[in-house]
C-alpha positions in Angstrom: 105.8 10.6 -82.8 105.6 7.2 -81.0 103.8 7.3 -77.7 104.4 5.4 -74.4 102.9 5.5 -70.9 105.4 5.2 -68.0 105.1 5.4 -64.2 107.4 8.4 -63.7 109.3 10.7 -66.1 110.1 13.5 -63.6 113.9 12.9 -63.7 116.4 13.8 -66.4 117.1 10.1 -67.0 114.3 7.6 -67.6 114.6 3.9 -67.3 112.1 1.7 -69.2 111.9 -1.9 -68.3 109.6 -5.0 -68.4 106.6 -5.0 -70.7 107.1 -1.3 -71.7 110.7 -2.0 -72.9 109.5 -5.0 -74.8 106.6 -3.1 -76.4 109.0 -0.3 -77.5 111.6 -2.6 -78.9 109.5 -5.2 -80.6 106.0 -3.8 -81.2 107.0 -0.2 -81.9 110.4 -1.2 -83.4 112.1 1.7 -81.6 115.9 2.1 -81.9 118.7 4.2 -80.3 118.3 7.9 -81.0 114.5 7.7 -81.5 112.5 10.5 -79.8 109.3 9.2 -78.0 106.5 11.1 -76.4 106.1 9.8 -72.9 103.2 10.4 -70.4 103.4 9.4 -66.7 100.9 8.5 -64.0 101.0 12.1 -62.6 99.9 13.6 -66.0 103.3 14.9 -67.0 104.2 14.7 -70.7 107.7 14.9 -72.2 109.8 14.0 -75.2 112.4 11.4 -74.3 115.4 10.2 -76.5 116.3 6.5 -76.4 119.9 6.3 -75.4 120.8 2.6 -74.7 119.2 -0.8 -75.1 120.0 -3.7 -72.8 118.4 -7.1 -72.8 115.4 -6.1 -70.7 115.9 -2.4 -70.2 116.0 0.8 -72.2 117.7 3.9 -71.0 116.4 7.3 -72.2 116.9 11.0 -71.3 114.3 13.7 -71.1 114.9 16.3 -73.9 111.8 18.4 -73.7 108.4 19.0 -72.0 105.0 18.9 -73.7 101.4 19.8 -72.7 98.8 17.0 -72.6 96.0 17.3 -75.1 92.8 17.4 -72.9 89.4 17.3 -74.5 86.5 19.2 -72.8 83.9 16.5 -73.6 84.1 13.1 -71.9 82.8 9.9 -73.5 81.9 6.7 -71.6 81.1 3.4 -73.2 79.0 1.1 -71.0 79.0 -2.3 -72.7 77.2 -5.5 -71.7 79.8 -8.2 -72.3 79.5 -9.9 -75.7 80.5 -13.5 -76.5 83.7 -14.9 -77.9 86.1 -12.3 -76.3 84.7 -9.5 -78.6 85.0 -7.2 -75.6 88.7 -7.0 -76.1 88.3 -5.8 -79.7 85.7 -3.3 -78.4 88.3 -1.9 -76.0 90.8 -1.5 -78.8 88.4 0.3 -81.1 86.8 2.4 -78.4 90.3 3.6 -77.3 91.1 4.6 -80.9 87.8 6.5 -81.1 88.5 8.6 -78.0 86.5 7.0 -75.2 87.6 8.1 -71.7 86.1 5.2 -69.7 84.8 1.7 -70.5 82.3 0.1 -68.2 81.9 -3.7 -68.5 78.4 -4.8 -67.5 76.3 -7.9 -67.0 72.7 -7.7 -68.0 69.8 -10.3 -68.0 70.6 -11.6 -71.4 74.4 -11.5 -71.2 75.7 -15.0 -72.0 79.3 -14.5 -70.7 79.6 -14.9 -67.0 82.9 -14.2 -65.1 83.2 -15.3 -61.5 85.0 -13.3 -58.8 88.1 -15.6 -59.1 88.7 -14.6 -62.7 87.4 -11.0 -62.7 90.6 -9.4 -61.4 92.7 -11.2 -64.1 90.2 -10.1 -66.8 90.3 -6.5 -65.6 94.1 -6.5 -65.6 94.2 -7.8 -69.2 91.6 -5.3 -70.3 93.6 -2.4 -68.8 96.7 -3.7 -70.6 94.8 -3.8 -73.9 93.6 -0.2 -73.4 97.1 1.0 -72.6 98.7 -0.7 -75.7 95.8 0.6 -77.9 96.3 4.2 -76.5 100.1 4.0 -77.4 99.3 2.6 -80.8 96.9 5.4 -81.7 99.0 8.1 -80.1 96.6 9.2 -77.4 97.7 11.3 -74.5 95.5 9.4 -72.0 94.5 5.8 -71.3 90.8 4.9 -71.0 89.8 3.8 -67.5 88.3 0.4 -67.3 85.5 0.2 -64.7 84.9 -2.8 -62.4 82.6 -5.5 -63.8 79.1 -5.3 -62.3 75.5 -5.7 -63.1 73.5 -3.3 -65.3 71.0 -2.6 -62.5 73.8 -1.6 -60.0 75.5 0.6 -62.6 72.2 2.4 -63.4 71.7 3.1 -59.7 75.3 4.5 -59.5 74.9 7.0 -62.3 71.3 8.1 -61.3 70.3 10.9 -61.3 72.2 12.1 -64.4 73.9 15.4 -64.2 72.3 18.1 -66.4 75.3 18.1 -68.8 75.3 14.3 -69.2 73.6 12.4 -72.1 72.8 8.7 -71.7 71.9 7.1 -75.0 71.3 3.4 -75.8 70.6 1.5 -78.9 67.2 -0.2 -79.1 65.9 -2.4 -82.0 62.4 -1.3 -81.5 63.3 2.4 -81.8 62.6 3.5 -85.4 62.4 7.2 -85.1 65.0 8.9 -83.0 68.5 8.9 -84.5 71.9 9.3 -82.9 72.4 12.6 -84.9 69.2 14.1 -83.6 70.0 13.4 -80.0 73.6 14.5 -80.3 72.8 17.8 -82.0 70.4 18.7 -79.2 73.0 17.7 -76.6 75.9 19.6 -78.2 73.8 22.7 -78.8 72.9 22.7 -75.1 76.6 22.6 -74.2 76.8 19.0 -72.9 80.0 17.8 -71.3 79.6 14.0 -71.0 78.2 11.3 -73.2 77.4 7.8 -72.0 76.8 5.2 -74.7 75.1 2.0 -73.4 75.2 -1.1 -75.6 73.2 -4.2 -74.9 74.3 -7.9 -75.3 73.3 -10.4 -78.0 69.5 -10.5 -77.7 69.2 -6.9 -76.5 67.8 -5.5 -73.3 64.8 -7.0 -71.6 61.6 -4.9 -71.3 62.3 -4.4 -67.6 65.8 -3.1 -68.4 64.5 -0.8 -71.0 62.1 0.7 -68.5 64.9 1.1 -65.9 67.3 2.8 -68.5 64.6 5.2 -69.5 63.8 6.0 -65.9 67.4 6.8 -65.4 67.2 9.4 -68.2 68.4 7.2 -71.1 67.4 8.2 -74.7 66.8 5.3 -77.0 68.2 5.6 -80.6 68.0 3.7 -83.8 71.0 2.6 -85.9 69.0 1.9 -89.0 67.1 -1.0 -90.4 69.8 -3.6 -90.1 70.4 -5.6 -86.9 74.0 -5.0 -85.9 76.2 -7.2 -83.7 76.9 -5.7 -80.3 80.5 -4.8 -81.1 79.5 -3.3 -84.5 76.9 -1.2 -82.7 79.4 0.2 -80.2 81.9 1.2 -82.9 79.1 2.7 -85.1 77.8 5.0 -82.3 81.3 6.1 -81.3 82.2 6.9 -84.9 79.0 9.0 -85.2 79.9 10.9 -82.0 83.3 11.6 -83.4 81.9 12.9 -86.7 79.2 15.1 -85.1 81.7 16.5 -82.6 84.2 17.7 -85.3 
């Protein structure tokens, strides 16, 4: 069943307009009589039937209520911004792989720099990409996009880590500890939250590695090959999905 996120679906009649209507009509190729799963900002979930199409508006009626699918374990992806707009692709794939929150970070070796004047516009675009990706992959929730900030500031915010939280980060000089090993220990201990930290092109500086480990981070290897930052993020998230099945 197709999925859409709306502001409010509490009434019997639901009006869909603007970008949501365009997305339904053109991206999802919805038509009159289709039944769509709708989720609103208050966490309500329902089946709506599309009744009428206007130029910029779709009218629907609520025909049934549903329960949201809520997973017990939360996954956060903290990613130092890569070059060439690859972060947008990371948002898409991370959404498909079940991430609950995405933290855009700036580290010492991050090449991309976004000034305050453009940060709000970037955040709005990233949130839209997350919403559209969640609809495409039929998720019940949209990943939250955190505010853009420095790696040092973010580490201070999350420290000290809660006992049920795992912070793992990929490190080229780590050749022993695998993602599977760390995940198995964490899952066996009943962990509730996994934070995956991915560095930029060029990796983390020695100072940053020391800070991450001091915050409770566990370094892991992804094998002998050197992966691009976006490939590393997707690889770790896929491993988490596999080990959590």
